[in-house]
Phi, psi and omega in degrees: 000137183287145177282166177303316180300315181296319180295313181290328180295338180277350182282127179302127179103343178279125181252338182203141177224128174234130180241149175235097186299315181302323180266354182056043177242147175228139174248127185235125173263130184210162177269112182295347176282344184249337179206171183236149180302323180296323178295317180295320178297319179294318178301316179297314182293322183279344183295128178254096180227196180296327181240125179273134176242136167252113190267141170226159182260126173240132177286141177292144178299140180283145178287134182261000000 
């Protein structure tokens, strides 16, 4: 069974995936012209793997 990282890495526009299993958080770098945060959240929530994630979308802090 594919890991969360492997599943997300196959999505067009995703350039980087970092997961923290204990906190069940994932940080995903992606091209907004190629995919949407809601699509990535759905993929995470629907993924049936060793670790269950319930995904929500958080905007990255803006650079000051």
